[in-house]
Every structure is written in C-alpha cells, then in structure tokens.
N, C-alpha and C positions, 0 to 999 in steps of 0.2 A: 304562498306554499299548499299544495294539496294536503290537509291534515289526515286523510287516508292512506297516504303513501308514504313508504319507510325510506327516507334518502339517506345516502350515504356520509361519512364524516365530514370530508371536505365540502359538502354541500350546506351541511349544518352551520359549520364555522362561517360562512359567509351569509346564510339566508334563514338560519334559525331564529325562531321566535320573531318573525317579519309580520304577524298579525297587527303588530302595531304599526301605525301609518304614520310616516314621516311629513311634518308639514311641508306644503308646498311642492309635494311628491318628490322630494329630494332623494337621490340615491343613496347617499349616505346620511345617516341621522345626524342630526344636529345635536351640539353640546347643550344643554339647559343649565346654563351656568348662572343659576339663581338659587338662593336660599330658602325663599319663600313664596308661596302660590296665594292667590287671590281666589275669593269665593263672592257669589252673588248675593248670598243670603244667609242667614244664621242657621235655616234649616238645611242647607248643603254643608256648612260646617259640621252640624250634629252627624249628619248621614256618613260625612268623609271619618269623622271622630270615631265612629260606632262600627267602623270597617264595612260600611252597607253600600258605599259607593266605591268607584275606583280614582275618584278625584285625590290629587297630590295636597299635601298640607306645607309639609318643611322638609328640606332635602335630609336631614338627619333621619328621616323616617323612611322618604321614599323620593324617588326621582325618574322621569320617564329615561334619561340614559344610564343611570343605576339599574333602573328595572330591566332594560334590554341586556345588558351585560349578564343580570343575574339569570335572565331566563335562558341565555344561550347558552352560560355555562351549566346550567342546569340540563338541559337538552344534551350538550354533550358526555356528561356523566349518567345519563339516564337517571337522573333524579327528579323530584316533585318540583322543588324549587331550590333556589340559591339566597345567600345573604353575602353582599360584597362588605368589605373591611378596609381600611386605611392601609393596612400592610398584611403580610402572612402571619405574623407574630399576632397582631389584633385578632385575626380569624381564630388562630390555636389558642390563644389564652381565653378568648370570649366563650370558645367552644367548651373546654374544659372547664372554666367556672360554671357553665349553664348545666354541666351532666353531673357535678359533684358538690358537696356541701361539707361542712365540718363534720369530722368522724369518717368520713370515706376513705378510700385509696382508690389510687391507679396504678395499673402495671404497665411500664413502658420498657420498650427495647432499649437495650443498653448502648446502643449506636445512634444517637439522635442529632440534630442540627444543636449548635452550641446553646444558643438563645433558647430553644424547645429545652433543652436539657435544665436549663437554669429554672426556667419557669416551673418546671415539673418536679425538680429537686429541692428548691430554694424558696420560690416564692409562695407554692401552693402550701409548704408546711407551715409558714405564718397564718394560715387561715384554718389548720388543723386538719390539713388534708395530705396525707401521707403518699408515698410513691415508692414503688418496688422495681427497681431495676432489674430486667431479666433478659438475658439471652434468647430471644423468640425464635432463634433457629431451631432452638431445642424444645419443642411443644411440650414435650413432659414438664420441664422447667416451667414452663408457663402455666401449666394446669397446676402445678404443686403451690405456685405462687397466689393464686386466686384464693381469697377468703370471704368470709360472711360480709365484709366491709368492701370488697372490690366492686367498683361500678363502671370502670372505664380500664378497657385498654386501648394503648396509644402505640402507634407504630409507623415508621417509614418504610416504605417498599419501592424500589431500591434503597437502601438507607445511605445517610449522608456522614461521612465520607466512604465507607468501606463497601458500599454498593450490596450488602447483604441482602438476600431476597427472604421474605417472610411468608410462608404458605398462609395466603389470605383464607382459602377456603378451611385450612384445619383450624385458624385462629377463630373462625365464625363457627365451626363446630364445637368447639370448646366453650366459647363466649355463650352461646346459646343455651347450652346445658346449664349455665351458672346464672343467666339472667343480666350479662354483663354487656353494657355498649362497647362498639368497636369503633375507633376513630382512627383513620388512616391518611396520612400526609401521601398526597400523590404527586408532588411536586415535580420528581425527577422523571416518573414514567408519562405524566399528563395524560388526559383520557385519549390521546390517540393510541398509546400503547398499553393502555391498562384502566378499567373501569372497577373500582373496589365495590362499589354500590351493587352491581350486577352479580360480585361474588359474596354480597351478605353483609358488608360493612353497614354500619349505620350512618355514619357521616365522613365525606370527604374533604378534606383542607388542600388548599393550595398556597403557595407564595406565588400569586400572579404576577408578579415583579419578573419572574424568571420566563420560562419559555411561554406562557400565556401571553405577556407583551413580546418578548422575542427581540427587543431592541434596546433594552438598557436605559428606557427614558421615562418609566413609569413604576411607581410603588404601590401594590395592592396586595390584598387578599381575598379569598373567597371560601366559603363552607357552602357545601352542597349535602342533601339528604334527601329521602324518599318519603319522611314522615312529614306530612302538611303541618299539624299542630307543633310539632317541633321547632321548624323552619319560622313559624311565626313567632314562637316564644324567644327563640334565639335573636331574631331582629329587632322585637320591642322591648324585651325584658333585658336584653344583654347589651347587642351593637348600639341602640339607641340609647342607653342609659349610661354605659360606659363611654360612649362617643366617639367611638373609632371607625367613623364614617369615611368612605372613599370619595373623593372629589369627582364631580361629573367629568371634569377634563381627563382625569386618570380613566375613568370609564370608558370615555371614548378611545382613548389611546390604547386601551386593552381590547376593545370591538376591532378596532384597526388590525392590532396584533394577531387577534384570532383567525382573520381570514386567510393567513397564510400559515397558521399553526401546522396543518396536515404536510404542507410541502417542507416546511422548515425541519419538522422531525423525520421525514424520510431522509434528508439530506444530511440531517445533524447524525443519526444513526449510520448512515452510509460511511461517513467520515470516521466516526467513533470505532467502528468495526474495523476499519484499515488500519488505523492507528494502534489500536490494542493488539493486533496481530504483528504488527511492526514490533511494538516495545515487547511482545512476549517473547519474540528471537532475538533481540538487542543484547549483546555481550553484557553491558553495563547494568542492564535491569534485572533486579532480583526476582520480582513478583509484580503481575499485573490484577487488578480486580475490575473484571468487566463481565456482566452478565452474558452476553453473546459469546464470549469464548467458551468451547466445549471443557475447558480445563477448570473452568470457575466452579466452585463448589454448588452455587445457587442456579447453575445453568438449568438444570431439569426443570425446577420449579418455576422459573423464569418463563420457559417454554409454554408451561400448562397455563399459566395465568394471564401472560403478556402478549401482545401481536408483535413485539419487537423490544429492542434491548435498550433504548435510549442512547443519550450522547455525553452521559457522566462515567468517568473511570478513574481509578487511583492506580497508583504505581510507587512500587519502592527500588531504590537503586543500590547498587552496591557502595559502601562507603559511607552510608549511614546518614545522620543529620547535616553534617559539615558537606556531603556531597550534594544532597537535595538542596541545601540551600545555594550553592553555586550554581546549578540547574535553573531554579527560578531566577537569579539574578541575571542569567547568561541569554536567556531567550530574547529575540529580537522582534518576531513578528508577534508571538503569544504576548499578551498581556497579563502581569501579575497583578491579581485584584481579587477580592472577594465577589460573591455573587456567582450566578450560571445562567445558562439559558439563553445567553445574547448571540448575534451574529459572529461577535469577535471570540476566539477560542481564549479562555482565561486558565491561568494555573495559579496555584496557591498551595502555601503549606498548611492545612487544617487546624493542626495542634498551634500555632503561632498565629493564626487568624480567625477563622470562623468559629472554631471550637477552642477558643482559648479558656472557656470556663470549666473545661474538664481538668481534674487534678492530674498535673503530668506523671506522677509517679504510678498512677492507675490507669495509663490509657490503653494497654493490652487489655484490661479486663473489658474494654468499652469497643474493642473490636478495631482499633487502629493503633498506630504508633506515631512517635513524635516527628519521624523522617519520612511520613506518606506525603506522597505529593498528589494533588487531586486536580485533574483536568477537564473543564467544561468544554468540550470539543466544537468548534464553531463551523462557519459555512465557508470559510477559504477554501482555495484550492487544496485539497488534501496532501498534495506532495510538498507544498509550501509549508505545512504544519509539520510535515515529518521531517523536512529538512531543518527546521529550526529547533525540533525535539533532539535529532539527532547530533547536530553541533553542540547544544547545550550540555547533552549527556557525555559526549566526548571531550569536553573543555577539562583542561587540569586544574 
C-alpha cells in the first residue's frame, strides 16, 4: 500500500497494515501457531526484552498473526495501536482495571451488556472501585454524577439491548473538563458505522466475536487507542499479566472476517431497516427500537455521529412476556441464541439470556423490560426474515 495515500474502508479491511511481508509471498497471512520464538544469541534476547527490536519472544506477549490483526483494527478505528484479547469481556475488564485503582469510581451508562454490568457493579467493588449507574442520554445527569474520584466514563452506543444512542461529542466535552477518560464499546456499530476515537474517546473496545468475525466461529476481543504509552501498558502490564491472550488461529479467523466487514454491514443494515419499518407498522408490535427509524428518540444524534445505523434492533409486542416467549419459540428460520453479528438472524429475550444478571424488578430503570425481544438481523433474504417474524407474531 502507498503510505501517502488515503484508502477507503473496504480497502483497509483487506490490505491494511500489509507492510508485514507474508512468508513465501502468500496472498493470505499464515497462522503462526507457536507459543515460543527462538533466538540466535543472548544479545538478541536482550534487545527483544528491552523493546529495542521487533523480534518476537512468546505469543502471550506478541505474535505475527496477532500483530497483523491488531494493526488492522487500529487502522480501521483510526487509532495508534490495538491490543487483542481472548474475548470481548477480557478486553473490557482489562481496560477498566488498567484505568482504575482502589478508591476511584467509574460512571457507566444504565444500559449495558449483562456481563459488563456485572463487572462494573459487582466485580470492581471487590477491589474498592465504585460504579455509578447513570442514564447517559441525559448528559446533565452524567455531569452531576462525576466527582473528584471519577476516572472513567464507560458506555455502549448503540446500547445493548435498548439501542440507546449516547452523544459521544457531548460526553467528551464533559469528560475533558473533568480530566476523565472515556471508554466506548463500539461492538454494535463497528468502525464501519462509527469511530469513537475520531470523536474524542480515549479507548474503544469490541467483542470481535460479533461483527468483526461475522461468522460465529471465533471468540475474541480488542481494545484500540491513540495513546502509544497507554497501549503499551495495557498490553504488557495487563493483557500479558492477566493472560487473556487471543489464539493465533482466532486472530487469523478474525482477519478473514474483516475482509468482508464493509460488504456485510451494508447488507445487514439494509435488511435491518426494512425489518424495522415492517415491525413499526405491524398491528401486533407495540414499539420498535432502531436508530434508523425517524421515530426513534436517538435518531438525530445517531445521524450526526454514525454513517449508518447497524443491524441490531429490539421490539415489544402486545401481550407482554408470555407473547414474547411464544414469538421466540415459534420462529422457524431465525435462530434462538445469544450473541449477534453473524450471517444468521438471531433472536433472544435479553432479560432471560444475555442480561440475566440485571435485577428483574428494576429493569425499566436500566432502559429495557422483561418482555423486550432483541433481533440481530442477518444476511438471509429479507423477505424470508420478515415472513418468519410475521408468522411468529401472529401465532396464538
């Protein structure tokens, strides 16, 4: 690639960071499935250990396949560098621990993925790190929640599962005035539709298991930042010491998934918008939560900070929880499953599955309900997805 030329997103997903030369001039990078790398001398070892050379030592610290994936993710998110992890939760928990110490607190949005909520509210407290839960769609509440011990603001946008849109620019403005770091989970939007670092965030995290992979066959996570010193510390003081390393094979699968990320996200979004409009008009549907709908409360902010609206949507039906259960039990083409971002359309009840850790009596305080249905729109023919949903909604 010409380093002086600005390439488009789809080109970067395929060619980004290819200053790395594949052995034997292979078109696709090999999988360096090795735990250990050898040296010719102790002097070479000393240089590697002192970061004075680019030699590899041990895959827990670095590996050519992992590095290529990290470099490509950094290019896509407009970051300096990235750190790959064994899972999205390994990335999230490592980033939080790297930015917080006993006595600090973080402010988190009230609507988060279930395991993230558990880490923020239960695990961190065991290390004397408090968490304040705030509805960040109201930035005044966010500003009021920040105190002298606040070190991190953490949120997803769009959020899981209510699809709330958080105004990244406004949060950055508030955080900068208070000297607080901002961590954004960009899993739902992907760098194709949103780039939080460009909008001022300090760290972006992904569950790469989702859209980055795109095929439901690899588990991984990644964190990206523009701060060179921070990325070095995150990798060697936290990822390496906690040991949440991604396998080279999974990194290779994720690199393969990245090649079609742009193509997939365009089709995912096209299908999702058509389905959202269908559900919005369906007599059995009470409400639809999708940023691409003009009726959605966060539509305006989404348009201002995203280049598209993604493929995740949630909806409520008349009949409450019992009707919602019937729908997820009666779909035929759509699969009942946790996770998202796959080629297959997936359906679930978050309160009973991905967000089981939330107290059910307080769900509305967190922006969703026990009967909310979440849909990860896949790449099937949209008419077939709609027909399956329609039949399930109309079932008695």
